[in-house]
Residue frames as a rotation matrix with the C-alpha (Angstrom) as fourth column:
UNK 1
0.251 -0.948 0.197 67.33
-0.002 -0.204 -0.979 126.84
0.968 0.246 -0.053 58.56
UNK 2
0.694 -0.074 -0.716 69.17
0.692 0.340 0.636 125.95
0.197 -0.937 0.287 61.74
UNK 3
0.339 -0.560 0.755 70.92
-0.220 -0.828 -0.516 128.84
0.915 0.009 -0.404 63.45
UNK 4
0.570 -0.260 -0.779 73.37
0.772 0.493 0.401 128.18
0.280 -0.830 0.482 66.29
UNK 5
0.557 -0.368 0.744 74.73
-0.321 -0.922 -0.216 130.99
0.766 -0.118 -0.632 68.41
UNK 6
-0.043 -0.670 -0.741 77.78
0.696 0.512 -0.503 130.38
0.717 -0.537 0.444 70.60
UNK 7
0.741 0.408 0.534 77.19
-0.090 -0.727 0.680 131.95
0.666 -0.552 -0.502 73.99
UNK 8
0.569 -0.586 0.577 80.28
-0.789 -0.192 0.584 130.68
-0.231 -0.787 -0.572 75.81
UNK 9
0.312 -0.585 -0.749 83.28
-0.321 0.677 -0.663 128.38
0.894 0.447 0.024 75.79
UNK 10
0.841 -0.012 0.541 84.16
-0.523 0.239 0.818 126.00
-0.139 -0.971 0.194 78.63
UNK 11
-0.171 -0.982 0.078 87.30
-0.960 0.184 0.212 124.06
-0.223 -0.038 -0.974 79.43
UNK 12
-0.420 -0.069 -0.905 87.99
-0.486 0.859 0.160 120.42
0.766 0.507 -0.395 78.60
UNK 13
0.124 0.514 0.849 85.89
-0.966 0.258 -0.015 117.89
-0.226 -0.818 0.529 80.47
UNK 14
-0.888 -0.303 -0.347 85.89
-0.357 0.928 0.103 114.12
0.291 0.215 -0.932 80.94
UNK 15
-0.069 0.997 -0.033 82.51
-0.820 -0.038 0.571 112.48
0.568 0.067 0.820 80.72
UNK 16
0.718 0.459 -0.523 82.93
-0.233 0.866 0.442 108.89
0.656 -0.196 0.729 81.87
UNK 17
0.684 -0.564 -0.463 86.40
0.727 0.576 0.373 108.32
0.056 -0.592 0.804 83.33
UNK 18
0.781 -0.441 -0.442 89.22
-0.137 -0.812 0.568 110.43
-0.609 -0.383 -0.695 84.70
UNK 19
-0.192 -0.951 0.244 91.77
0.062 0.237 0.970 108.71
-0.979 0.201 0.013 82.48
UNK 20
0.326 0.359 0.875 89.96
0.871 0.247 -0.426 109.30
-0.369 0.900 -0.233 79.21
UNK 21
-0.784 -0.606 0.137 91.09
0.598 -0.677 0.428 111.87
-0.167 0.418 0.893 76.71
UNK 22
-0.258 0.716 -0.648 88.91
0.008 -0.669 -0.743 115.01
-0.966 -0.197 0.166 76.48
UNK 23
-0.566 0.177 0.805 86.70
0.817 0.256 0.517 115.05
-0.115 0.950 -0.289 73.41
UNK 24
-0.925 0.245 0.292 84.74
-0.110 -0.906 0.410 117.78
0.365 0.347 0.864 71.70
UNK 25
-0.489 0.795 -0.359 81.50
0.838 0.313 -0.447 118.59
-0.243 -0.520 -0.819 73.52
UNK 26
-0.764 0.364 0.532 78.59
-0.005 -0.829 0.560 120.88
0.645 0.425 0.635 72.67
UNK 27
-0.752 0.545 -0.371 76.06
0.483 0.072 -0.873 122.13
-0.449 -0.835 -0.317 75.21
UNK 28
-0.609 0.664 0.434 72.50
0.234 -0.372 0.898 122.92
0.758 0.648 0.070 74.13
UNK 29
-0.653 0.534 0.537 69.72
-0.757 -0.486 -0.438 124.58
0.027 -0.692 0.721 76.05
UNK 30
-0.863 0.307 0.401 67.41
0.130 0.902 -0.411 121.89
-0.488 -0.302 -0.819 77.44
UNK 31
0.093 0.960 -0.263 64.34
-0.130 -0.250 -0.960 123.60
-0.987 0.123 0.102 75.97
UNK 32
0.242 -0.068 -0.968 65.89
-0.937 -0.275 -0.215 123.47
-0.252 0.959 -0.130 72.51
UNK 33
-0.185 -0.401 -0.897 67.31
-0.597 0.771 -0.221 119.99
0.781 0.495 -0.382 72.76
UNK 34
0.332 0.379 0.864 65.44
-0.936 0.244 0.253 117.92
-0.114 -0.893 0.436 75.38
UNK 35
-0.544 -0.554 -0.629 66.85
-0.549 0.803 -0.232 114.54
0.634 0.219 -0.741 76.32
UNK 36
0.077 0.594 -0.801 65.67
0.277 0.758 0.590 111.58
0.958 -0.268 -0.106 78.37
UNK 37
0.623 0.075 -0.779 67.08
0.782 -0.039 0.622 112.99
0.016 -0.996 -0.083 81.59
UNK 38
0.499 -0.482 0.721 68.97
-0.137 -0.865 -0.483 115.97
0.856 0.142 -0.497 82.93
UNK 39
0.027 -0.593 -0.805 71.70
0.885 0.388 -0.257 116.28
0.465 -0.705 0.535 85.53
UNK 40
0.806 0.246 0.539 71.49
-0.035 -0.889 0.457 118.81
0.591 -0.387 -0.708 88.33
UNK 41
-0.096 -0.915 -0.391 74.78
0.751 0.192 -0.632 119.85
0.654 -0.354 0.669 89.92
UNK 42
0.874 0.402 0.272 74.73
0.087 -0.681 0.727 121.67
0.478 -0.612 -0.630 93.25
UNK 43
-0.245 -0.969 0.042 77.73
0.243 -0.103 -0.964 123.28
0.938 -0.227 0.261 94.91
UNK 44
0.830 0.523 -0.192 77.69
0.268 -0.073 0.961 123.24
0.488 -0.849 -0.201 98.69
UNK 45
0.245 -0.735 0.632 79.89
-0.694 -0.588 -0.415 124.65
0.677 -0.337 -0.654 101.42
UNK 46
-0.202 -0.257 0.945 79.65
-0.888 0.454 -0.067 121.56
-0.412 -0.853 -0.320 103.67
UNK 47
-0.740 -0.093 0.666 78.82
0.002 0.990 0.141 117.86
-0.673 0.106 -0.732 103.38
UNK 48
-0.797 0.403 -0.450 76.95
-0.589 -0.355 0.726 117.63
0.133 0.844 0.520 100.04
UNK 49
-0.654 0.566 -0.502 74.81
0.298 0.803 0.517 114.61
0.695 0.189 -0.694 100.90
UNK 50
-0.675 0.422 -0.605 73.25
0.618 -0.125 -0.776 116.51
-0.403 -0.898 -0.176 103.80
UNK 51
-0.628 0.419 -0.656 71.49
-0.472 -0.875 -0.107 118.77
-0.619 0.243 0.747 101.26
UNK 52
-0.966 0.248 0.078 69.70
0.223 0.636 0.739 115.98
0.133 0.731 -0.670 99.41
UNK 53
-0.265 0.930 -0.254 66.39
0.917 0.162 -0.365 116.62
-0.298 -0.330 -0.896 101.13
UNK 54
-0.043 0.209 -0.977 66.54
0.092 -0.973 -0.212 120.39
-0.995 -0.099 0.022 100.54
UNK 55
-0.804 -0.295 -0.516 67.39
-0.466 -0.226 0.855 119.95
-0.369 0.928 0.044 96.86
UNK 56
-0.820 0.558 0.129 64.62
0.560 0.734 0.384 117.39
0.120 0.387 -0.914 96.42
UNK 57
-0.023 0.844 -0.535 62.09
0.766 -0.329 -0.553 119.76
-0.643 -0.423 -0.639 97.99
UNK 58
-0.286 -0.148 -0.947 63.29
-0.284 -0.931 0.231 122.58
-0.915 0.335 0.224 95.75
UNK 59
-0.981 -0.081 -0.179 62.90
-0.195 0.287 0.938 120.47
-0.024 0.954 -0.298 92.61
UNK 60
-0.593 0.805 -0.036 59.49
0.796 0.592 0.129 119.16
0.126 0.048 -0.991 93.60
UNK 61
-0.182 0.529 -0.829 58.30
0.394 -0.733 -0.554 122.65
-0.901 -0.428 -0.074 94.42
UNK 62
-0.536 -0.057 -0.842 58.69
-0.666 -0.585 0.463 123.38
-0.519 0.809 0.276 90.71
UNK 63
0.037 0.520 -0.853 57.50
-0.833 0.488 0.261 120.03
0.552 0.701 0.452 89.33
UNK 64
0.120 0.085 0.989 56.37
-0.851 0.522 0.058 117.17
-0.512 -0.849 0.135 91.58
UNK 65
0.946 0.301 0.121 56.55
-0.189 0.814 -0.549 114.73
-0.264 0.497 0.827 88.68
UNK 66
0.426 -0.866 -0.262 60.31
-0.646 -0.088 -0.758 115.10
0.633 0.492 -0.597 88.31
UNK 67
0.934 -0.125 -0.334 62.07
0.289 0.813 0.505 112.00
0.209 -0.568 0.796 89.67
UNK 68
0.411 -0.868 0.278 65.36
-0.886 -0.452 -0.101 112.30
0.213 -0.205 -0.955 91.53
UNK 69
0.989 -0.105 0.108 67.60
0.084 0.980 0.181 109.28
-0.124 -0.170 0.978 91.27
UNK 70
0.414 -0.909 0.053 71.26
0.834 0.356 -0.421 108.38
0.363 0.219 0.906 91.47
UNK 71
0.887 -0.105 0.450 72.07
-0.244 -0.934 0.262 111.17
0.393 -0.342 -0.854 93.89
UNK 72
0.528 -0.794 -0.302 75.82
0.845 0.527 0.093 111.17
0.085 -0.304 0.949 94.51
UNK 73
0.690 -0.444 -0.571 78.62
-0.106 -0.844 0.526 113.48
-0.716 -0.303 -0.630 95.51
UNK 74
0.756 -0.458 -0.467 81.37
-0.588 -0.164 -0.792 114.33
0.286 0.874 -0.394 93.05
UNK 75
-0.242 -0.852 0.464 83.81
-0.952 0.301 0.057 112.46
-0.188 -0.428 -0.884 95.30
UNK 76
0.066 0.350 0.934 81.72
-0.202 0.922 -0.331 109.29
-0.977 -0.167 0.131 94.93
UNK 77
0.949 0.284 -0.140 81.61
-0.171 0.089 -0.981 109.74
-0.266 0.955 0.133 91.17
UNK 78
0.336 -0.908 -0.251 85.38
-0.884 -0.212 -0.418 110.08
0.326 0.362 -0.873 91.01
UNK 79
-0.334 -0.450 0.828 85.89
-0.750 0.659 0.055 107.01
-0.570 -0.603 -0.558 93.22
UNK 80
0.496 0.593 0.634 83.58
-0.038 0.745 -0.666 104.95
-0.867 0.306 0.392 91.01
UNK 81
0.868 -0.168 -0.468 85.50
-0.496 -0.242 -0.834 106.11
0.026 0.956 -0.293 87.96
UNK 82
-0.025 -0.970 -0.244 88.82
-0.762 0.176 -0.623 104.77
0.647 0.170 -0.744 89.24
UNK 83
0.516 0.321 0.794 87.46
-0.828 0.426 0.365 102.03
-0.221 -0.846 0.485 91.53
UNK 84
0.993 -0.114 0.009 88.83
0.112 0.952 -0.284 99.07
0.024 0.283 0.959 89.57
UNK 85
0.335 -0.929 0.159 92.23
0.180 -0.102 -0.978 100.61
0.925 0.356 0.133 89.13
UNK 86
0.122 -0.244 0.962 92.31
-0.880 -0.475 -0.009 101.70
0.460 -0.845 -0.273 92.76
UNK 87
0.847 0.234 0.477 91.72
-0.446 0.802 0.398 98.07
-0.290 -0.550 0.784 93.77
UNK 88
0.799 -0.601 -0.011 94.56
0.448 0.608 -0.655 96.88
0.401 0.519 0.755 91.54
UNK 89
0.137 -0.765 0.629 96.80
-0.282 -0.639 -0.716 99.61
0.950 -0.079 -0.303 92.94
UNK 90
0.389 0.062 0.919 96.05
-0.921 -0.007 0.391 98.54
0.030 -0.998 0.055 96.52
UNK 91
0.976 0.006 0.217 96.69
-0.019 0.998 0.058 94.91
-0.217 -0.061 0.974 95.61
UNK 92
0.545 -0.828 0.134 99.99
0.405 0.120 -0.906 95.71
0.734 0.548 0.400 93.92
UNK 93
0.156 -0.471 0.868 100.98
-0.660 -0.704 -0.263 97.93
0.735 -0.532 -0.421 96.85
UNK 94
0.708 0.152 0.690 100.36
-0.662 0.483 0.573 95.11
-0.246 -0.862 0.443 99.31
UNK 95
0.902 -0.406 0.146 102.45
0.431 0.858 -0.278 92.70
-0.013 0.314 0.949 97.26
UNK 96
0.385 -0.791 0.476 105.16
0.086 -0.483 -0.871 95.35
0.919 0.377 -0.118 96.86
UNK 97
0.335 -0.223 0.915 105.37
-0.886 -0.404 0.226 95.90
0.320 -0.887 -0.333 100.61
UNK 98
0.863 0.019 0.506 105.57
-0.248 0.887 0.390 92.14
-0.441 -0.461 0.770 101.17
UNK 99
0.772 -0.609 0.185 108.24
0.516 0.429 -0.742 91.78
0.372 0.668 0.645 98.48
UNK 100
0.290 -0.671 0.682 110.25
-0.377 -0.735 -0.563 94.65
0.879 -0.094 -0.467 99.98
UNK 101
0.526 -0.038 0.849 110.05
-0.843 0.109 0.527 93.04
-0.113 -0.993 0.026 103.43
UNK 102
0.916 -0.165 0.366 111.13
0.167 0.986 0.028 89.63
-0.366 0.036 0.930 102.10
UNK 103
0.609 -0.734 0.301 113.96
0.316 -0.123 -0.941 91.25
0.728 0.668 0.158 100.14
UNK 104
0.293 -0.482 0.826 115.16
-0.746 -0.655 -0.117 93.03
0.597 -0.582 -0.552 103.26
UNK 105
0.674 -0.004 0.739 115.05
-0.574 0.625 0.528 89.81
-0.464 -0.780 0.419 105.30
UNK 106
0.916 -0.328 0.233 116.85
0.402 0.769 -0.497 87.94
-0.016 0.549 0.836 102.53
UNK 107
0.446 -0.781 0.437 119.59
-0.091 -0.526 -0.846 90.55
0.890 0.338 -0.306 102.28
UNK 108
0.334 -0.283 0.899 120.06
-0.926 -0.274 0.258 90.50
0.173 -0.919 -0.354 106.04
UNK 109
0.833 0.046 0.551 120.19
-0.256 0.915 0.311 86.71
-0.490 -0.400 0.775 106.19
UNK 110
0.830 -0.527 0.183 122.68
0.458 0.457 -0.762 86.28
0.318 0.716 0.621 103.35
UNK 111
0.265 -0.771 0.579 125.06
-0.222 -0.633 -0.741 89.03
0.938 0.068 -0.339 104.45
UNK 112
0.488 -0.059 0.871 124.82
-0.873 -0.055 0.485 88.07
0.019 -0.997 -0.078 108.10
UNK 113
0.921 -0.150 0.360 125.80
0.105 0.984 0.141 84.51
-0.376 -0.092 0.922 107.25
UNK 114
0.639 -0.713 0.287 128.65
0.402 -0.009 -0.916 85.76
0.656 0.701 0.281 105.06
UNK 115
0.222 -0.553 0.803 130.02
-0.642 -0.703 -0.307 87.96
0.734 -0.447 -0.511 107.83
UNK 116
0.719 0.100 0.687 129.63
-0.643 0.469 0.605 85.18
-0.261 -0.878 0.402 110.37
UNK 117
0.907 -0.401 0.128 131.83
0.420 0.846 -0.328 82.90
0.023 0.351 0.936 108.25
UNK 118
0.289 -0.832 0.474 134.54
0.209 -0.429 -0.879 85.57
0.934 0.353 0.050 108.38
UNK 119
0.964 0.112 0.240 134.72
-0.200 -0.284 0.938 85.54
0.173 -0.952 -0.252 112.17
UNK 120
0.595 -0.804 0.007 138.10
0.682 0.510 0.524 83.76
-0.425 -0.307 0.852 112.09
UNK 121
0.025 -0.573 0.819 139.43
0.835 -0.439 -0.333 86.27
0.550 0.692 0.468 109.57
UNK 122
0.567 0.247 0.786 138.27
-0.120 -0.919 0.375 89.11
0.815 -0.307 -0.492 111.78
UNK 123
0.974 -0.226 -0.027 139.95
0.081 0.231 0.970 87.45
-0.213 -0.946 0.243 114.77
UNK 124
0.263 -0.922 0.284 143.23
0.959 0.281 0.027 87.19
-0.105 0.265 0.958 112.85
UNK 125
0.095 -0.175 0.980 143.06
0.457 -0.867 -0.200 90.85
0.884 0.467 -0.003 111.87
UNK 126
0.829 0.266 0.492 142.39
-0.279 -0.567 0.775 91.84
0.485 -0.780 -0.396 115.47
UNK 127
0.824 -0.561 -0.080 145.25
0.432 0.531 0.729 89.66
-0.366 -0.635 0.680 116.69
UNK 128
0.013 -0.845 0.535 147.64
0.989 -0.069 -0.134 91.34
0.150 0.531 0.834 114.23
UNK 129
-0.658 -0.353 -0.665 146.74
0.594 -0.786 -0.171 94.75
-0.463 -0.507 0.727 115.59
UNK 130
-0.643 0.496 0.584 143.84
0.368 -0.469 0.803 95.92
0.672 0.731 0.119 113.41
UNK 131
-0.928 0.360 0.100 141.52
-0.302 -0.565 -0.767 98.35
-0.219 -0.742 0.633 115.16
UNK 132
-0.466 0.830 0.307 137.87
0.553 0.544 -0.631 97.48
-0.691 -0.125 -0.712 115.64
UNK 133
0.292 0.606 -0.740 136.74
-0.189 -0.722 -0.666 100.53
-0.938 0.334 -0.096 113.66
UNK 134
-0.374 -0.501 -0.780 138.98
-0.866 -0.113 0.488 99.69
-0.332 0.858 -0.392 110.69
UNK 135
-0.978 0.014 0.209 137.86
0.058 0.977 0.207 96.07
-0.202 0.214 -0.956 110.65
UNK 136
-0.184 0.983 -0.028 134.24
0.469 0.063 -0.881 97.04
-0.864 -0.175 -0.472 110.96
UNK 137
0.209 0.224 -0.952 134.53
-0.553 -0.776 -0.304 99.55
-0.806 0.590 -0.038 108.11
UNK 138
-0.716 -0.546 -0.435 136.26
-0.672 0.370 0.641 97.02
-0.189 0.752 -0.632 105.86
UNK 139
-0.823 0.451 0.345 133.60
0.414 0.892 -0.180 94.38
-0.389 -0.006 -0.921 106.44
UNK 140
0.133 0.915 -0.380 130.78
0.254 -0.403 -0.880 96.86
-0.958 0.021 -0.286 105.82
UNK 141
-0.054 -0.226 -0.973 132.46
-0.773 -0.607 0.185 98.17
-0.632 0.762 -0.142 102.66
UNK 142
-0.919 -0.342 -0.194 132.93
-0.388 0.710 0.587 94.70
-0.063 0.616 -0.786 101.22
UNK 143
-0.662 0.717 0.220 129.45
0.561 0.668 -0.489 93.60
-0.498 -0.201 -0.844 102.19
UNK 144
0.139 0.764 -0.630 127.73
0.045 -0.641 -0.766 96.65
-0.989 0.078 -0.124 100.74
UNK 145
-0.694 -0.448 -0.563 129.28
-0.518 -0.231 0.823 96.24
-0.499 0.863 -0.072 97.29
UNK 146
-0.905 0.407 0.125 126.90
0.394 0.688 0.610 93.47
0.162 0.601 -0.782 96.14
UNK 147
-0.119 0.890 -0.441 124.03
0.781 -0.190 -0.594 95.31
-0.613 -0.415 -0.673 97.82
UNK 148
-0.165 -0.008 -0.986 124.83
-0.268 -0.962 0.053 98.44
-0.949 0.273 0.156 95.83
UNK 149
-0.942 -0.189 -0.277 125.04
-0.317 0.230 0.920 96.48
-0.110 0.955 -0.277 92.57
UNK 150
-0.671 0.740 0.045 121.72
0.741 0.671 0.030 94.77
-0.008 0.054 -0.999 93.31
UNK 151
0.010 0.677 -0.736 120.02
0.487 -0.646 -0.588 98.06
-0.874 -0.352 -0.336 94.13
UNK 152
-0.474 -0.249 -0.845 121.31
-0.509 -0.706 0.493 99.63
-0.719 0.664 0.208 90.92
UNK 153
-0.990 0.120 -0.071 120.13
0.017 0.611 0.791 96.72
0.138 0.782 -0.607 88.78
UNK 154
-0.412 0.891 -0.192 116.76
0.883 0.338 -0.326 96.66
-0.226 -0.304 -0.925 90.53
UNK 155
-0.101 0.345 -0.933 116.34
0.120 -0.927 -0.355 100.41
-0.988 -0.147 0.052 90.12
UNK 156
-0.740 -0.212 -0.638 117.08
-0.577 -0.287 0.765 100.25
-0.345 0.934 0.090 86.40
UNK 157
-0.902 0.431 -0.017 114.72
0.378 0.807 0.454 97.31
0.209 0.403 -0.891 86.03
UNK 158
-0.227 0.859 -0.459 111.92
0.764 -0.135 -0.631 99.11
-0.605 -0.494 -0.625 87.85
UNK 159
-0.296 0.073 -0.952 112.31
-0.355 -0.934 0.038 102.15
-0.887 0.349 0.302 85.61
UNK 160
-0.919 -0.099 -0.382 112.09
-0.394 0.275 0.877 99.91
0.018 0.956 -0.292 82.56
UNK 161
-0.745 0.646 -0.166 108.94
0.619 0.762 0.187 98.19
0.247 0.036 -0.968 83.85
UNK 162
-0.642 0.516 -0.567 107.05
0.205 -0.596 -0.776 101.31
-0.739 -0.615 0.277 84.89
UNK 163
-0.802 0.386 -0.456 105.51
-0.590 -0.389 0.708 101.59
0.095 0.837 0.539 81.42
UNK 164
-0.632 0.583 -0.510 103.37
0.372 0.806 0.460 98.59
0.680 0.101 -0.726 82.38
UNK 165
-0.397 0.449 -0.801 102.12
0.885 -0.044 -0.463 100.39
-0.243 -0.893 -0.380 85.49
UNK 166
-0.977 -0.037 -0.209 101.55
0.001 -0.986 0.169 103.72
-0.212 0.165 0.963 83.75
UNK 167
-0.600 0.798 -0.056 98.14
-0.093 0.000 0.996 102.58
0.794 0.603 0.074 82.50
UNK 168
-0.021 0.592 -0.805 96.96
0.831 0.459 0.316 101.93
0.556 -0.662 -0.502 86.08
UNK 169
-0.456 -0.266 -0.849 97.82
0.779 -0.581 -0.236 105.40
-0.430 -0.769 0.472 87.36
UNK 170
0.327 0.533 0.780 96.04
0.747 -0.652 0.132 108.72
0.579 0.540 -0.611 87.07
UNK 171
0.826 -0.006 0.563 97.63
-0.186 -0.947 0.264 112.01
0.531 -0.323 -0.783 88.07
UNK 172
0.670 -0.654 0.350 100.73
-0.330 0.159 0.930 110.19
-0.665 -0.739 -0.109 89.39
UNK 173
0.280 -0.673 -0.685 104.02
-0.930 -0.012 -0.369 109.73
0.240 0.740 -0.629 87.62
UNK 174
0.925 0.067 -0.375 104.93
-0.042 0.996 0.075 106.06
0.378 -0.053 0.924 87.26
UNK 175
0.012 -0.979 -0.203 108.58
0.631 0.165 -0.758 106.95
0.776 -0.119 0.620 87.92
UNK 176
0.871 0.372 0.320 107.80
-0.016 -0.631 0.776 108.39
0.491 -0.681 -0.544 91.33
UNK 177
-0.056 -0.996 0.064 111.19
-0.177 -0.053 -0.983 109.45
0.983 -0.067 -0.174 92.78
UNK 178
-0.064 0.066 0.996 109.92
-0.977 -0.208 -0.049 109.43
0.204 -0.976 0.078 96.37
UNK 179
0.855 0.447 0.263 108.85
-0.488 0.865 0.119 105.78
-0.174 -0.231 0.957 96.13
UNK 180
0.715 -0.632 -0.300 112.05
0.176 0.577 -0.797 104.68
0.677 0.517 0.524 94.44
UNK 181
-0.217 -0.806 0.551 114.26
-0.465 -0.410 -0.784 106.52
0.858 -0.427 -0.286 96.91
UNK 182
0.243 0.395 0.886 112.24
-0.970 0.104 0.219 105.05
-0.006 -0.913 0.409 99.78
UNK 183
0.991 0.122 -0.062 112.70
-0.127 0.988 -0.085 101.48
0.051 0.092 0.995 98.54
UNK 184
0.334 -0.940 -0.075 116.42
0.128 0.124 -0.984 102.05
0.934 0.319 0.162 97.98
UNK 185
-0.217 -0.398 0.891 116.78
-0.778 -0.481 -0.405 103.44
0.589 -0.781 -0.205 101.51
UNK 186
0.609 0.516 0.602 114.86
-0.778 0.536 0.328 100.53
-0.154 -0.668 0.728 103.05
UNK 187
0.957 -0.257 -0.135 116.87
0.200 0.920 -0.338 97.83
0.211 0.297 0.931 101.26
UNK 188
0.153 -0.950 0.274 120.13
-0.029 -0.281 -0.959 99.74
0.988 0.138 -0.071 101.67
UNK 189
0.021 -0.072 0.997 119.49
-0.946 -0.323 -0.003 100.08
0.322 -0.944 -0.075 105.41
UNK 190
0.895 0.331 0.298 118.70
-0.406 0.881 0.243 96.36
-0.183 -0.338 0.923 105.64
UNK 191
0.702 -0.695 -0.156 121.98
0.348 0.526 -0.776 95.55
0.622 0.490 0.611 103.90
UNK 192
-0.057 -0.740 0.670 123.91
-0.420 -0.591 -0.688 97.95
0.906 -0.321 -0.277 106.12
UNK 193
0.313 0.248 0.917 122.45
-0.949 0.118 0.292 96.44
-0.035 -0.962 0.272 109.28
UNK 194
0.995 0.073 -0.073 123.12
-0.082 0.988 -0.131 92.95
0.062 0.136 0.989 107.92
UNK 195
0.310 -0.950 -0.041 126.81
0.334 0.149 -0.931 93.82
0.890 0.275 0.364 107.70
UNK 196
-0.141 -0.423 0.895 127.13
-0.539 -0.726 -0.428 96.04
0.831 -0.542 -0.126 110.75
UNK 197
0.607 0.472 0.639 125.40
-0.781 0.206 0.589 93.93
0.146 -0.857 0.494 113.43
UNK 198
0.964 -0.258 -0.061 127.35
0.265 0.947 0.181 90.64
0.011 -0.191 0.982 112.98
UNK 199
0.242 -0.930 0.275 130.62
0.430 -0.151 -0.890 92.46
0.870 0.334 0.364 112.17
UNK 200
0.029 -0.177 0.984 130.34
-0.687 -0.719 -0.109 94.55
0.727 -0.672 -0.143 115.31
UNK 201
0.853 0.311 0.419 129.55
-0.520 0.584 0.624 91.43
-0.050 -0.750 0.660 117.32
UNK 202
0.792 -0.597 -0.123 132.58
0.510 0.760 -0.403 89.68
0.334 0.256 0.907 115.85
UNK 203
0.032 -0.820 0.571 134.91
0.067 -0.568 -0.820 92.59
0.997 0.065 0.037 116.64
UNK 204
0.352 0.163 0.922 133.84
-0.838 -0.384 0.388 92.43
0.418 -0.909 0.001 120.29
UNK 205
0.993 0.008 -0.114 135.05
0.031 0.941 0.337 88.83
0.110 -0.338 0.935 120.64
UNK 206
0.430 -0.893 0.136 138.49
-0.517 -0.120 0.847 88.18
-0.740 -0.434 -0.514 122.08
UNK 207
0.378 -0.311 -0.872 140.76
-0.887 0.148 -0.437 87.26
0.265 0.939 -0.220 119.13
UNK 208
-0.698 -0.700 0.149 142.48
-0.710 0.652 -0.265 84.52
0.089 -0.291 -0.953 121.16
UNK 209
-0.285 0.688 0.668 139.14
-0.316 0.590 -0.743 82.85
-0.905 -0.423 0.049 121.91
UNK 210
0.663 0.557 -0.500 138.21
-0.618 0.031 -0.785 82.93
-0.422 0.830 0.365 118.23
UNK 211
0.051 -0.737 -0.674 141.53
-0.895 0.266 -0.359 81.51
0.444 0.622 -0.645 117.09
UNK 212
-0.777 -0.339 0.530 141.50
-0.579 0.715 -0.392 78.82
-0.246 -0.612 -0.752 119.80
UNK 213
0.093 0.913 0.398 137.97
-0.389 0.401 -0.830 77.84
-0.917 -0.077 0.392 118.83
UNK 214
0.730 0.134 -0.670 138.93
-0.683 0.109 -0.723 77.48
-0.024 0.985 0.171 115.18
């Protein structure tokens, strides 16, 4: 007759990967249920790998025939567990940074060209008595409208597509508000500069020179 006495209860654990769901586990005394190998876990106050020699000597002082292999720190185990997904995350991050940079350059180029084409209009407004600040504000307001619409559409699209990325993340929310706000600020700033720099340059030009040139 097999008698099992419960001597304690531990919290949920993950055996192989950090992203796996905890499953039911039962711990047996090694003397009662010997296996092919055992795992020794040592808690240290400093760099764990510096204690390898001391732990090996302690084990061999009890039994010299006990092999010690696959000695690793818990940090190394955790890195190995998420190594493939970490690589994909780094790769996607690099492409995301590149895409954000290209988007910012594209926004600046398109809006800068659009404002440049309105140089004659700005000259006419200035000749009719419009103040530089009013003209500058009008150009920025009109130029930022499509930028705002694009940012809103892109933000909604990114929220909809985060379900695809959720499987690559562990301990991080796919809808990270800090990241989304950061991207919106970067692209919004690029759009604002794209409108402000050429518009300010155009308002500094003598209206008569602009009109005579046209």
